C-alpha positions, -999 to 999 in steps of 0.1 A, spaced: 62 232 443 73 201 462 67 167 447 55 137 466 72 103 462 57 71 477 82 43 483 65 9 484 80 -26 488 48 -39 472 37 -33 436 9 -7 435 -19 -14 428 -15 -45 449 -34 -75 435 -39 -92 469 -57 -82 501 -40 -56 522 -51 -28 545 -28 2 536 -26 -9 500 -64 -8 498 -64 27 513 -38 39 488 -58 24 459 -89 43 469 -68 74 474 -50 73 441 -81 67 422 -95 100 434 -82 134 441 -47 128 455 -13 145 460 11 117 451 34 125 421 56 94 419 56 58 431 88 39 435 79 2 437 82 -32 419 63 -31 386 26 -40 391 3 -60 368 -17 -28 361 -8 8 366 -26 40 377 -27 68 351 -28 95 377 7 90 389 43 85 375 63 54 383 99 45 387 102 8 390 124 -12 413 142 -39 393 152 -72 409 169 -89 380 202 -109 383 224 -78 378 207 -59 406 208 -89 429 246 -92 423 251 -55 429 231 -56 461 253 -84 474 285 -66 463 275 -33 479 258 -50 509 228 -27 503 194 -44 503 178 -13 490 202 -4 462 175 -9 435 152 16 453 179 42 452 185 36 415 148 42 409 149 73 431 179 87 411 158 86 379 132 110 393 149 132 419 163 165 405 188 185 426 168 218 422 135 203 434 121 195 468 104 162 477 82 147 503 92 110 506 66 86 521 76 53 536 52 28 550 63 5 579 97 -2 563 120 7 592 150 -9 574 151 15 545 154 47 566 191 46 575 203 37 540 179 63 525 194 90 547 229 80 536 218 81 500 203 115 503 233 129 522 258 115 496 238 131 468 236 164 487 198 161 487 188 157 523 179 194 529 155 192 499 136 162 512 110 157 539 107 121 551 72 110 563 71 76 580 37 59 583 36 34 611 6 10 612 16 -6 645 9 8 680 37 4 705 72 19 699 93 -2 675 128 6 688 142 5 723 144 38 740 180 49 731 180 32 697 149 52 687 167 85 689 187 80 658 157 68 639 136 98 648 164 122 640 165 106 605 129 113 596 109 145 596 75 132 606 59 101 620 23 94 611 5 69 634 -30 54 634 -43 68 668 -36 95 693 -30 67 719 -1 54 698 14 89 698 10 90 736 27 56 739 57 69 719 58 102 739 57 85 772 82 58 762 111 78 746 133 100 766 141 120 735 116 121 706 130 146 680 104 145 652 70 158 642 39 136 647 5 133 629 -24 110 633 -42 94 604 -70 69 613 -76 40 590 -107 42 568 -132 19 551 -157 21 523 -188 31 543 -210 27 513 -201 -10 512 -200 -16 550 -234 -2 561 -263 -16 581 -292 -33 563 -329 -26 569 -342 -50 595 -364 -69 570 -334 -72 545 -312 -85 573 -337 -110 585 -343 -123 549 -305 -129 544 -303 -147 578 -332 -169 569 -315 -178 536 -284 -188 556 -305 -209 580 -299 -187 610 -331 -166 610 -340 -176 645 -305 -172 660 -282 -144 673 -252 -145 650 -217 -138 665 -187 -133 642 -150 -136 646 -129 -128 616 -91 -130 613 -62 -153 607 -60 -180 634 -29 -169 653 -26 -170 691 -24 -132 694 -58 -129 676 -76 -146 706 -98 -172 688 -89 -198 715 -102 -175 742 -135 -170 723 -140 -207 717 -135 -215 753 -160 -188 763 -184 -199 736 -185 -235 750 -197 -222 783 -223 -199 768 -236 -224 743 -241 -251 770 -271 -232 784 -287 -219 752 -287 -229 716 -304 -199 700 -269 -185 690 -243 -194 664 -207 -183 660 -193 -178 625 -155 -181 623 -142 -164 592 -106 -166 579 -96 -201 591 -106 -237 587 -120 -259 615 -94 -277 637 -117 -292 663 -154 -292 655 -174 -274 683 -212 -272 689 -227 -239 677 -196 -229 657 -195 -227 619 -162 -223 602 -166 -204 569 -130 -205 559 -115 -177 538 -144 -157 525 -136 -136 494 -130 -100 503 -159 -87 483 -183 -110 503 -171 -100 538 -195 -71 540 -226 -93 535 -216 -116 564 -210 -86 587 -244 -72 577 -261 -104 586 -243 -107 620 -255 -93 653 -224 -92 674 -187 -89 664 -160 -103 686 -125 -87 685 -105 -105 712 -70 -93 702 -43 -102 726 -16 -78 712 -13 -41 707 -33 -36 675 -25 -5 656 -62 1 647 -83 -29 636 -100 -25 602 -123 -54 606 -136 -38 638 -147 -6 621 -161 -27 592 -183 -45 617 -193 -13 635 -204 4 602 -223 -28 593 -245 -24 624 -228 -49 647 -228 -47 685 -190 -49 690 -171 -65 719 -134 -59 718 -102 -61 738 -91 -28 755 -56 -32 740 -35 -9 718 -55 14 695 -88 -5 700 -100 16 729 -96 48 709 -114 32 679 -144 24 701 -141 59 716 -134 44 750 -167 25 753 -191 49 735 -193 28 704 -189 -7 718 -181 -30 748 -144 -29 759 -130 -59 777 -104 -46 802 -91 -81 810 -92 -98 776 -70 -127 787 -98 -138 812 -122 -163 795 -150 -153 819 -149 -117 808 -159 -128 772 -185 -153 785 -201 -125 806 -200 -100 777 -217 -124 753 -244 -133 779 -249 -96 785 -254 -90 748 -279 -118 745 -299 -109 776 -295 -72 782 -273 -54 756 -258 -20 763 -271 9 743 -241 24 725 -240 55 703 -245 50 666 -212 54 647 -213 86 625 -212 76 588 -180 95 580 -161 84 610 -132 62 599 -143 64 562 -121 63 532 -133 98 522 -121 112 555 -88 93 551 -83 109 517 -90 144 530 -67 139 560 -39 125 538 -40 155 516 -39 178 547 -9 159 561 9 163 527 -1 200 525 13 206 560 46 188 551 50 211 521 46 241 543 73 228 566 96 221 536 91 253 516 
């Protein structure tokens, strides 16, 4: 029976906030199909999996420089667990740089035919230029992307695309991110001093591609005509105070759900090709009316407008202004998001299916 090896540049479990690390934490604490993890040594360890640790001591640093191989310590860790008479599925997450040296390592050891390389890509648009991509896709056995639209973007971009593809949507804890009863929500809002207001939320790091500057410009125009609204900005500190805007800073991860449950409308003005958008589905499952850019994987996440308002021209401030006013005065009726859609439980089941299918291809 094939064994499954996960190669991670981060120690697992990961002590800080991360999207895919959180998904793997939930997965590895339940029924999973991972046998080994190759990673730097974490503070704590899972008992349900075996480890081979990546060392980064002085000796390994010197050997990396001498051999001009940044991943030498990973291959030392792999050598400790790979047997020549076994077959392995090797999972790599977003680490494009390791693929070429990994292929060389496996070929030199005579192990390539015994290994099935799964590459999990959490972006959206193709990473390599057209002709450069061919060598990469010939080096792996399967590319796992976050949306069907991402697969189509790859299919339509590359002249030659010689690998298998699968889709694995992100998932969240739908028991944690769920709507409150109206009276519970109203009580929480009153305790926060916003019981008589419509609460809008933006949540991210303040980088230009996240679109906060677009929202603040639109907000200024909307707020000038009515003051029964408030905008909570989560994840960044105030730069320029603005009427009707409250900066909440970096809210602890375990408190985010409460703020989303209190909110009425979630704003997702991304200006780049998002792979998926975890905070968007957290807001959806928390009962928010969602307004989001029609960019990257976002349209698929909102099921092309069935679950929320898509802004086709997200770089136009007026589009956001009009969408906010529409929500306040005459909101669109969207379908209720099914409880298991984009859930961690579904993610776990689909990951096991992806691994099962890979074993069928290998054996």
